[in-house]
A tleap script that builds the chain and sets N, CA, C and O, in Angstrom:
source leaprc.protein.ff14SB
mol = sequence {
  NMET ASN LEU PRO PRO LYS VAL THR GLU ARG
  ALA PHE ALA ARG LEU ALA GLU ILE ASN ASP
  SER GLY GLU ALA LYS PRO LEU ARG VAL ALA
  VAL ALA GLY GLY GLY CYS SER GLY PHE GLN
  TYR ASP ILE ARG LEU ASP ARG ALA GLU ALA
  ASP ASP LEU VAL LEU GLU GLY GLY GLY GLN
  LYS VAL VAL VAL ASP PRO VAL SER LEU PRO
  TYR LEU ALA GLY ALA THR ILE ASP PHE ALA
  ASP GLU LEU ILE GLY ALA ARG PHE VAL ILE
  ASP ASN PRO ASN ALA SER SER SER CYS GLY
  CYS GLY THR SER PHE SER CILE
}
set mol.1.N position { 38.238 22.360 -54.681 }
set mol.1.CA position { 37.276 21.382 -55.179 }
set mol.1.C position { 35.902 22.035 -55.270 }
set mol.1.O position { 35.423 22.648 -54.316 }
set mol.2.N position { 35.290 21.894 -56.419 }
set mol.2.CA position { 33.951 22.443 -56.612 }
set mol.2.C position { 32.916 21.594 -55.891 }
set mol.2.O position { 33.056 20.376 -55.788 }
set mol.3.N position { 31.896 22.243 -55.403 }
set mol.3.CA position { 30.799 21.523 -54.759 }
set mol.3.C position { 30.025 20.735 -55.803 }
set mol.3.O position { 29.754 21.255 -56.886 }
set mol.4.N position { 29.666 19.501 -55.507 }
set mol.4.CA position { 28.842 18.759 -56.464 }
set mol.4.C position { 27.431 19.343 -56.498 }
set mol.4.O position { 27.010 19.999 -55.545 }
set mol.5.N position { 26.706 19.111 -57.581 }
set mol.5.CA position { 25.309 19.551 -57.598 }
set mol.5.C position { 24.517 18.768 -56.564 }
set mol.5.O position { 24.915 17.677 -56.158 }
set mol.6.N position { 23.395 19.334 -56.143 }
set mol.6.CA position { 22.533 18.604 -55.212 }
set mol.6.C position { 21.145 18.476 -55.821 }
set mol.6.O position { 20.746 19.261 -56.681 }
set mol.7.N position { 20.425 17.473 -55.355 }
set mol.7.CA position { 19.103 17.176 -55.869 }
set mol.7.C position { 18.117 17.286 -54.721 }
set mol.7.O position { 18.356 16.734 -53.647 }
set mol.8.N position { 17.017 17.988 -54.931 }
set mol.8.CA position { 16.018 18.161 -53.876 }
set mol.8.C position { 15.196 16.887 -53.703 }
set mol.8.O position { 15.115 16.054 -54.607 }
set mol.9.N position { 14.591 16.753 -52.530 }
set mol.9.CA position { 13.697 15.617 -52.268 }
set mol.9.C position { 12.529 15.623 -53.251 }
set mol.9.O position { 12.066 14.562 -53.670 }
set mol.10.N position { 12.054 16.806 -53.618 }
set mol.10.CA position { 10.936 16.931 -54.561 }
set mol.10.C position { 11.319 16.362 -55.931 }
set mol.10.O position { 10.506 15.706 -56.583 }
set mol.11.N position { 12.562 16.615 -56.367 }
set mol.11.CA position { 13.015 16.079 -57.658 }
set mol.11.C position { 13.140 14.557 -57.593 }
set mol.11.O position { 12.732 13.865 -58.526 }
set mol.12.N position { 13.701 14.029 -56.500 }
set mol.12.CA position { 13.792 12.575 -56.353 }
set mol.12.C position { 12.392 11.946 -56.305 }
set mol.12.O position { 12.172 10.878 -56.876 }
set mol.13.N position { 11.450 12.608 -55.625 }
set mol.13.CA position { 10.086 12.082 -55.519 }
set mol.13.C position { 9.413 12.039 -56.894 }
set mol.13.O position { 8.731 11.065 -57.212 }
set mol.14.N position { 9.593 13.069 -57.704 }
set mol.14.CA position { 9.008 13.089 -59.043 }
set mol.14.C position { 9.644 12.012 -59.915 }
set mol.14.O position { 8.953 11.354 -60.692 }
set mol.15.N position { 10.954 11.830 -59.793 }
set mol.15.CA position { 11.638 10.783 -60.548 }
set mol.15.C position { 11.103 9.411 -60.147 }
set mol.15.O position { 10.954 8.532 -60.996 }
set mol.16.N position { 10.814 9.223 -58.868 }
set mol.16.CA position { 10.241 7.957 -58.392 }
set mol.16.C position { 8.872 7.725 -59.024 }
set mol.16.O position { 8.545 6.597 -59.392 }
set mol.17.N position { 8.066 8.786 -59.154 }
set mol.17.CA position { 6.751 8.666 -59.803 }
set mol.17.C position { 6.912 8.272 -61.265 }
set mol.17.O position { 6.172 7.423 -61.763 }
set mol.18.N position { 7.860 8.873 -61.948 }
set mol.18.CA position { 8.106 8.566 -63.364 }
set mol.18.C position { 8.558 7.115 -63.509 }
set mol.18.O position { 8.100 6.404 -64.404 }
set mol.19.N position { 9.450 6.681 -62.633 }
set mol.19.CA position { 10.007 5.337 -62.724 }
set mol.19.C position { 9.074 4.260 -62.181 }
set mol.19.O position { 9.341 3.069 -62.344 }
set mol.20.N position { 7.992 4.667 -61.544 }
set mol.20.CA position { 7.075 3.713 -60.922 }
set mol.20.C position { 6.406 2.796 -61.939 }
set mol.20.O position { 6.012 1.679 -61.603 }
set mol.21.N position { 6.278 3.256 -63.164 }
set mol.21.CA position { 5.528 2.499 -64.171 }
set mol.21.C position { 6.384 1.521 -64.974 }
set mol.21.O position { 5.868 0.849 -65.867 }
set mol.22.N position { 7.659 1.430 -64.681 }
set mol.22.CA position { 8.501 0.517 -65.454 }
set mol.22.C position { 9.881 0.387 -64.846 }
set mol.22.O position { 10.073 0.554 -63.642 }
set mol.23.N position { 10.837 0.085 -65.710 }
set mol.23.CA position { 12.220 -0.065 -65.270 }
set mol.23.C position { 12.739 1.277 -64.749 }
set mol.23.O position { 12.623 2.300 -65.425 }
set mol.24.N position { 13.309 1.265 -63.551 }
set mol.24.CA position { 13.837 2.502 -62.969 }
set mol.24.C position { 15.102 2.924 -63.712 }
set mol.24.O position { 16.069 2.167 -63.797 }
set mol.25.N position { 15.077 4.141 -64.246 }
set mol.25.CA position { 16.242 4.667 -64.956 }
set mol.25.C position { 16.707 5.935 -64.249 }
set mol.25.O position { 15.890 6.686 -63.715 }
set mol.26.N position { 18.012 6.174 -64.244 }
set mol.26.CA position { 18.510 7.427 -63.680 }
set mol.26.C position { 18.103 8.626 -64.539 }
set mol.26.O position { 17.888 8.498 -65.744 }
set mol.27.N position { 18.004 9.776 -63.907 }
set mol.27.CA position { 17.777 11.033 -64.613 }
set mol.27.C position { 19.146 11.605 -64.943 }
set mol.27.O position { 19.938 11.872 -64.039 }
set mol.28.N position { 19.434 11.797 -66.217 }
set mol.28.CA position { 20.710 12.390 -66.618 }
set mol.28.C position { 20.530 13.890 -66.740 }
set mol.28.O position { 19.611 14.363 -67.408 }
set mol.29.N position { 21.422 14.643 -66.086 }
set mol.29.CA position { 21.452 16.092 -66.218 }
set mol.29.C position { 22.796 16.434 -66.844 }
set mol.29.O position { 23.849 16.200 -66.251 }
set mol.30.N position { 22.747 16.989 -68.049 }
set mol.30.CA position { 23.970 17.312 -68.780 }
set mol.30.C position { 23.898 18.742 -69.298 }
set mol.30.O position { 22.827 19.346 -69.352 }
set mol.31.N position { 25.048 19.264 -69.673 }
set mol.31.CA position { 25.141 20.595 -70.258 }
set mol.31.C position { 25.695 20.428 -71.667 }
set mol.31.O position { 26.696 19.740 -71.870 }
set mol.32.N position { 25.044 21.058 -72.637 }
set mol.32.CA position { 25.482 20.983 -74.029 }
set mol.32.C position { 25.581 22.392 -74.592 }
set mol.32.O position { 24.926 23.313 -74.103 }
set mol.33.N position { 26.395 22.552 -75.614 }
set mol.33.CA position { 26.480 23.836 -76.299 }
set mol.33.C position { 25.188 24.081 -77.057 }
set mol.33.O position { 24.554 23.136 -77.527 }
set mol.34.N position { 24.793 25.344 -77.179 }
set mol.34.CA position { 23.586 25.679 -77.926 }
set mol.34.C position { 22.602 26.451 -77.084 }
set mol.34.O position { 22.948 26.968 -76.022 }
set mol.35.N position { 21.380 26.528 -77.557 }
set mol.35.CA position { 20.370 27.301 -76.848 }
set mol.35.C position { 20.546 28.776 -77.127 }
set mol.35.O position { 21.514 29.180 -77.770 }
set mol.36.N position { 19.625 29.574 -76.650 }
set mol.36.CA position { 19.668 31.005 -76.967 }
set mol.36.C position { 20.692 31.768 -76.126 }
set mol.36.O position { 20.943 32.944 -76.390 }
set mol.37.N position { 21.290 31.120 -75.114 }
set mol.37.CA position { 22.267 31.814 -74.270 }
set mol.37.C position { 23.656 31.173 -74.298 }
set mol.37.O position { 24.519 31.567 -73.514 }
set mol.38.N position { 23.894 30.205 -75.171 }
set mol.38.CA position { 25.229 29.624 -75.286 }
set mol.38.C position { 25.341 28.186 -74.805 }
set mol.38.O position { 26.038 27.380 -75.422 }
set mol.39.N position { 24.663 27.854 -73.709 }
set mol.39.CA position { 24.626 26.494 -73.189 }
set mol.39.C position { 23.169 26.124 -72.931 }
set mol.39.O position { 22.327 26.992 -72.704 }
set mol.40.N position { 22.887 24.839 -72.970 }
set mol.40.CA position { 21.536 24.407 -72.624 }
set mol.40.C position { 21.610 23.121 -71.821 }
set mol.40.O position { 22.565 22.352 -71.926 }
set mol.41.N position { 20.583 22.908 -71.020 }
set mol.41.CA position { 20.503 21.692 -70.214 }
set mol.41.C position { 19.888 20.577 -71.035 }
set mol.41.O position { 18.953 20.793 -71.807 }
set mol.42.N position { 20.422 19.394 -70.857 }
set mol.42.CA position { 19.875 18.189 -71.469 }
set mol.42.C position { 19.460 17.298 -70.304 }
set mol.42.O position { 20.311 16.724 -69.624 }
set mol.43.N position { 18.151 17.181 -70.074 }
set mol.43.CA position { 17.625 16.422 -68.934 }
set mol.43.C position { 16.765 15.294 -69.493 }
set mol.43.O position { 15.757 15.543 -70.155 }
set mol.44.N position { 17.169 14.046 -69.224 }
set mol.44.CA position { 16.447 12.906 -69.771 }
set mol.44.C position { 16.718 11.651 -68.957 }
set mol.44.O position { 17.689 11.580 -68.203 }
set mol.45.N position { 15.850 10.670 -69.120 }
set mol.45.CA position { 16.097 9.371 -68.513 }
set mol.45.C position { 17.154 8.666 -69.340 }
set mol.45.O position { 17.107 8.686 -70.570 }
set mol.46.N position { 18.107 8.042 -68.663 }
set mol.46.CA position { 19.240 7.443 -69.354 }
set mol.46.C position { 19.797 6.332 -68.468 }
set mol.46.O position { 19.238 6.030 -67.414 }
set mol.47.N position { 20.882 5.738 -68.894 }
set mol.47.CA position { 21.561 4.771 -68.036 }
set mol.47.C position { 22.839 5.405 -67.526 }
set mol.47.O position { 23.398 6.297 -68.164 }
set mol.48.N position { 23.297 4.944 -66.382 }
set mol.48.CA position { 24.518 5.486 -65.792 }
set mol.48.C position { 25.738 4.938 -66.527 }
set mol.48.O position { 25.763 3.774 -66.924 }
set mol.49.N position { 26.733 5.776 -66.700 }
set mol.49.CA position { 28.008 5.372 -67.282 }
set mol.49.C position { 29.030 5.250 -66.156 }
set mol.49.O position { 28.832 5.791 -65.068 }
set mol.50.N position { 30.117 4.541 -66.422 }
set mol.50.CA position { 31.123 4.259 -65.386 }
set mol.50.C position { 31.739 5.525 -64.788 }
set mol.50.O position { 32.082 5.541 -63.606 }
set mol.51.N position { 31.883 6.590 -65.591 }
set mol.51.CA position { 32.552 7.798 -65.091 }
set mol.51.C position { 31.581 8.886 -64.623 }
set mol.51.O position { 32.013 10.001 -64.327 }
set mol.52.N position { 30.286 8.589 -64.550 }
set mol.52.CA position { 29.291 9.556 -64.086 }
set mol.52.C position { 29.387 9.778 -62.575 }
set mol.52.O position { 29.753 8.875 -61.822 }
set mol.53.N position { 29.053 10.992 -62.152 }
set mol.53.CA position { 28.777 11.257 -60.746 }
set mol.53.C position { 27.348 10.789 -60.517 }
set mol.53.O position { 26.444 11.178 -61.256 }
set mol.54.N position { 27.136 9.961 -59.502 }
set mol.54.CA position { 25.802 9.442 -59.209 }
set mol.54.C position { 25.322 10.058 -57.903 }
set mol.54.O position { 25.973 9.914 -56.868 }
set mol.55.N position { 24.186 10.743 -57.949 }
set mol.55.CA position { 23.554 11.343 -56.778 }
set mol.55.C position { 22.334 10.489 -56.467 }
set mol.55.O position { 21.487 10.285 -57.337 }
set mol.56.N position { 22.228 9.986 -55.237 }
set mol.56.CA position { 21.147 9.078 -54.888 }
set mol.56.C position { 20.276 9.631 -53.779 }
set mol.56.O position { 20.753 10.304 -52.866 }
set mol.57.N position { 18.988 9.335 -53.876 }
set mol.57.CA position { 18.041 9.734 -52.847 }
set mol.57.C position { 16.699 9.081 -53.102 }
set mol.57.O position { 16.258 8.998 -54.248 }
set mol.58.N position { 16.052 8.624 -52.063 }
set mol.58.CA position { 14.729 8.025 -52.190 }
set mol.58.C position { 14.699 6.828 -53.112 }
set mol.58.O position { 13.681 6.564 -53.752 }
set mol.59.N position { 15.808 6.092 -53.191 }
set mol.59.CA position { 15.875 4.937 -54.066 }
set mol.59.C position { 16.046 5.284 -55.539 }
set mol.59.O position { 15.963 4.404 -56.396 }
set mol.60.N position { 16.283 6.562 -55.842 }
set mol.60.CA position { 16.439 7.032 -57.226 }
set mol.60.C position { 17.859 7.546 -57.441 }
set mol.60.O position { 18.594 7.813 -56.490 }
set mol.61.N position { 18.224 7.678 -58.717 }
set mol.61.CA position { 19.562 8.165 -59.065 }
set mol.61.C position { 19.472 9.287 -60.095 }
set mol.61.O position { 18.675 9.243 -61.032 }
set mol.62.N position { 20.320 10.291 -59.886 }
set mol.62.CA position { 20.533 11.349 -60.865 }
set mol.62.C position { 22.006 11.266 -61.242 }
set mol.62.O position { 22.863 11.200 -60.361 }
set mol.63.N position { 22.317 11.267 -62.541 }
set mol.63.CA position { 23.701 11.128 -62.983 }
set mol.63.C position { 24.142 12.360 -63.764 }
set mol.63.O position { 23.362 12.973 -64.493 }
set mol.64.N position { 25.429 12.708 -63.589 }
set mol.64.CA position { 26.033 13.849 -64.279 }
set mol.64.C position { 27.357 13.377 -64.863 }
set mol.64.O position { 28.172 12.781 -64.160 }
set mol.65.N position { 27.573 13.642 -66.149 }
set mol.65.CA position { 28.820 13.224 -66.787 }
set mol.65.C position { 29.965 14.162 -66.389 }
set mol.65.O position { 29.716 15.300 -65.990 }
set mol.66.N position { 31.225 13.694 -66.494 }
set mol.66.CA position { 32.359 14.502 -66.041 }
set mol.66.C position { 32.560 15.805 -66.814 }
set mol.66.O position { 33.110 16.758 -66.261 }
set mol.67.N position { 32.133 15.874 -68.074 }
set mol.67.CA position { 32.278 17.110 -68.859 }
set mol.67.C position { 31.304 18.172 -68.358 }
set mol.67.O position { 31.646 19.353 -68.300 }
set mol.68.N position { 30.091 17.754 -67.995 }
set mol.68.CA position { 29.060 18.698 -67.527 }
set mol.68.C position { 29.278 19.133 -66.080 }
set mol.68.O position { 28.819 20.202 -65.675 }
set mol.69.N position { 29.971 18.316 -65.309 }
set mol.69.CA position { 30.101 18.548 -63.871 }
set mol.69.C position { 30.612 19.943 -63.505 }
set mol.69.O position { 30.026 20.568 -62.621 }
set mol.70.N position { 31.674 20.470 -64.135 }
set mol.70.CA position { 32.129 21.826 -63.758 }
set mol.70.C position { 31.069 22.907 -63.967 }
set mol.70.O position { 31.021 23.882 -63.218 }
set mol.71.N position { 30.220 22.737 -64.983 }
set mol.71.CA position { 29.163 23.716 -65.263 }
set mol.71.C position { 28.019 23.632 -64.254 }
set mol.71.O position { 27.229 24.567 -64.121 }
set mol.72.N position { 27.938 22.504 -63.545 }
set mol.72.CA position { 26.846 22.289 -62.591 }
set mol.72.C position { 27.325 22.329 -61.144 }
set mol.72.O position { 26.575 21.972 -60.235 }
set mol.73.N position { 28.559 22.756 -60.920 }
set mol.73.CA position { 29.109 22.816 -59.560 }
set mol.73.C position { 28.241 23.703 -58.676 }
set mol.73.O position { 27.995 24.865 -59.001 }
set mol.74.N position { 27.784 23.156 -57.569 }
set mol.74.CA position { 26.975 23.921 -56.622 }
set mol.74.C position { 25.539 24.148 -57.048 }
set mol.74.O position { 24.796 24.835 -56.347 }
set mol.75.N position { 25.124 23.588 -58.181 }
set mol.75.CA position { 23.763 23.790 -58.684 }
set mol.75.C position { 22.774 22.938 -57.901 }
set mol.75.O position { 23.151 21.944 -57.281 }
set mol.76.N position { 21.514 23.334 -57.934 }
set mol.76.CA position { 20.439 22.567 -57.304 }
set mol.76.C position { 19.480 22.097 -58.389 }
set mol.76.O position { 18.970 22.896 -59.174 }
set mol.77.N position { 19.245 20.798 -58.421 }
set mol.77.CA position { 18.321 20.189 -59.368 }
set mol.77.C position { 17.006 19.981 -58.624 }
set mol.77.O position { 16.961 19.293 -57.604 }
set mol.78.N position { 15.942 20.579 -59.142 }
set mol.78.CA position { 14.656 20.564 -58.450 }
set mol.78.C position { 13.561 20.197 -59.455 }
set mol.78.O position { 13.813 20.065 -60.652 }
set mol.79.N position { 12.345 20.037 -58.940 }
set mol.79.CA position { 11.184 19.826 -59.803 }
set mol.79.C position { 10.169 20.900 -59.480 }
set mol.79.O position { 9.820 21.109 -58.318 }
set mol.80.N position { 9.695 21.583 -60.514 }
set mol.80.CA position { 8.723 22.660 -60.320 }
set mol.80.C position { 7.435 22.312 -61.048 }
set mol.80.O position { 7.456 21.869 -62.196 }
set mol.81.N position { 6.333 22.515 -60.379 }
set mol.81.CA position { 5.015 22.310 -60.979 }
set mol.81.C position { 4.319 23.663 -60.939 }
set mol.81.O position { 3.728 24.040 -59.927 }
set mol.82.N position { 4.396 24.394 -62.063 }
set mol.82.CA position { 3.901 25.764 -62.125 }
set mol.82.C position { 2.868 25.899 -63.228 }
set mol.82.O position { 2.600 24.941 -63.953 }
set mol.83.N position { 2.294 27.073 -63.356 }
set mol.83.CA position { 1.308 27.321 -64.401 }
set mol.83.C position { 1.865 27.074 -65.794 }
set mol.83.O position { 1.148 26.609 -66.681 }
set mol.84.N position { 3.154 27.387 -65.990 }
set mol.84.CA position { 3.750 27.214 -67.322 }
set mol.84.C position { 4.118 25.764 -67.598 }
set mol.84.O position { 4.528 25.430 -68.710 }
set mol.85.N position { 3.978 24.904 -66.605 }
set mol.85.CA position { 4.248 23.489 -66.813 }
set mol.85.C position { 5.031 22.886 -65.672 }
set mol.85.O position { 5.593 23.587 -64.830 }
set mol.86.N position { 5.054 21.579 -65.667 }
set mol.86.CA position { 5.812 20.842 -64.663 }
set mol.86.C position { 7.103 20.361 -65.313 }
set mol.86.O position { 7.078 19.779 -66.397 }
set mol.87.N position { 8.236 20.606 -64.649 }
set mol.87.CA position { 9.520 20.244 -65.252 }
set mol.87.C position { 10.614 20.211 -64.203 }
set mol.87.O position { 10.490 20.784 -63.121 }
set mol.88.N position { 11.680 19.530 -64.554 }
set mol.88.CA position { 12.874 19.587 -63.727 }
set mol.88.C position { 13.556 20.918 -64.024 }
set mol.88.O position { 13.658 21.321 -65.182 }
set mol.89.N position { 14.018 21.595 -62.984 }
set mol.89.CA position { 14.659 22.898 -63.141 }
set mol.89.C position { 16.023 22.883 -62.449 }
set mol.89.O position { 16.252 22.124 -61.508 }
set mol.90.N position { 16.906 23.727 -62.932 }
set mol.90.CA position { 18.263 23.825 -62.387 }
set mol.90.C position { 18.467 25.244 -61.867 }
set mol.90.O position { 18.295 26.213 -62.606 }
set mol.91.N position { 18.834 25.359 -60.597 }
set mol.91.CA position { 19.256 26.645 -60.031 }
set mol.91.C position { 20.777 26.606 -60.038 }
set mol.91.O position { 21.397 25.961 -59.192 }
set mol.92.N position { 21.374 27.307 -61.006 }
set mol.92.CA position { 22.809 27.198 -61.242 }
set mol.92.C position { 23.532 28.492 -60.878 }
set mol.92.O position { 23.342 29.508 -61.547 }
set mol.93.N position { 24.361 28.474 -59.825 }
set mol.93.CA position { 25.083 29.687 -59.429 }
set mol.93.C position { 26.169 30.082 -60.430 }
set mol.93.O position { 26.683 31.198 -60.363 }
set mol.94.N position { 26.528 29.189 -61.355 }
set mol.94.CA position { 27.564 29.480 -62.351 }
set mol.94.C position { 27.030 30.261 -63.548 }
set mol.94.O position { 27.807 30.846 -64.303 }
set mol.95.N position { 25.721 30.272 -63.722 }
set mol.95.CA position { 25.123 30.943 -64.876 }
set mol.95.C position { 25.066 32.445 -64.641 }
set mol.95.O position { 24.486 32.908 -63.658 }
set mol.96.N position { 25.671 33.201 -65.548 }
set mol.96.CA position { 25.639 34.664 -65.416 }
set mol.96.C position { 24.328 35.220 -65.944 }
set mol.96.O position { 23.888 36.287 -65.514 }
set mol.97.N position { 23.702 34.514 -66.866 }
set mol.97.CA position { 22.382 34.901 -67.361 }
set mol.97.C position { 21.706 33.664 -67.904 }
set mol.97.O position { 22.356 32.671 -68.231 }
set mol.98.N position { 20.392 33.738 -67.995 }
set mol.98.CA position { 19.636 32.613 -68.551 }
set mol.98.C position { 18.476 33.160 -69.360 }
set mol.98.O position { 18.117 34.333 -69.254 }
set mol.99.N position { 17.900 32.290 -70.167 }
set mol.99.CA position { 16.769 32.720 -70.973 }
set mol.99.C position { 15.470 32.542 -70.189 }
set mol.99.O position { 15.468 31.965 -69.102 }
set mol.100.N position { 14.404 33.022 -70.729 }
set mol.100.CA position { 13.123 32.941 -70.046 }
set mol.100.C position { 12.614 31.523 -69.849 }
set mol.100.O position { 11.881 31.251 -68.899 }
set mol.101.N position { 12.998 30.618 -70.742 }
set mol.101.CA position { 12.482 29.246 -70.634 }
set mol.101.C position { 13.212 28.456 -69.556 }
set mol.101.O position { 12.719 27.413 -69.126 }
set mol.102.N position { 14.371 28.923 -69.109 }
set mol.102.CA position { 15.101 28.252 -68.041 }
set mol.102.C position { 15.908 27.042 -68.477 }
set mol.102.O position { 16.488 26.347 -67.643 }
set mol.103.N position { 15.951 26.781 -69.794 }
set mol.103.CA position { 16.717 25.636 -70.262 }
set mol.103.C position { 18.047 26.045 -70.897 }
set mol.103.O position { 18.852 25.181 -71.243 }
set mol.104.N position { 18.286 27.338 -71.054 }
set mol.104.CA position { 19.486 27.839 -71.674 }
set mol.104.C position { 20.136 28.873 -70.752 }
set mol.104.O position { 19.453 29.605 -70.036 }
set mol.105.N position { 21.481 28.915 -70.787 }
set mol.105.CA position { 22.185 29.864 -69.900 }
set mol.105.C position { 23.545 30.215 -70.468 }
set mol.105.O position { 24.020 29.564 -71.399 }
set mol.106.N position { 24.172 31.238 -69.914 }
set mol.106.CA position { 25.548 31.588 -70.280 }
set mol.106.C position { 26.376 31.706 -69.018 }
set mol.106.O position { 25.857 31.898 -67.918 }
set mol.107.N position { 27.694 31.583 -69.210 }
set mol.107.CA position { 28.620 31.643 -68.076 }
set mol.107.C position { 29.579 32.792 -68.288 }
set mol.107.O position { 30.451 33.030 -67.452 }
savepdb mol mol.pdb
quit
């Protein structure tokens, strides 16, 4: 059995800040074909589906669809506030390489 992805407290806290101004929506983390390295992350506010894996913390939810789950096994979903910008980031042990922007990877 593959380890499920985990979400840092910092990522849940940032999601809480985003959701503070309106209806609380889960953060969807998905993997799609494309990007400069073969796969890319699709990170957006969405609604949970019946077959999603739901990760909860701090009153917030992060959801992952069953197709994306194998690509995110053991990954860490975090929030980084750096000079290049503030964004949700994925530390994925399954990625053999990634691009400089951090949104695309290969396996």
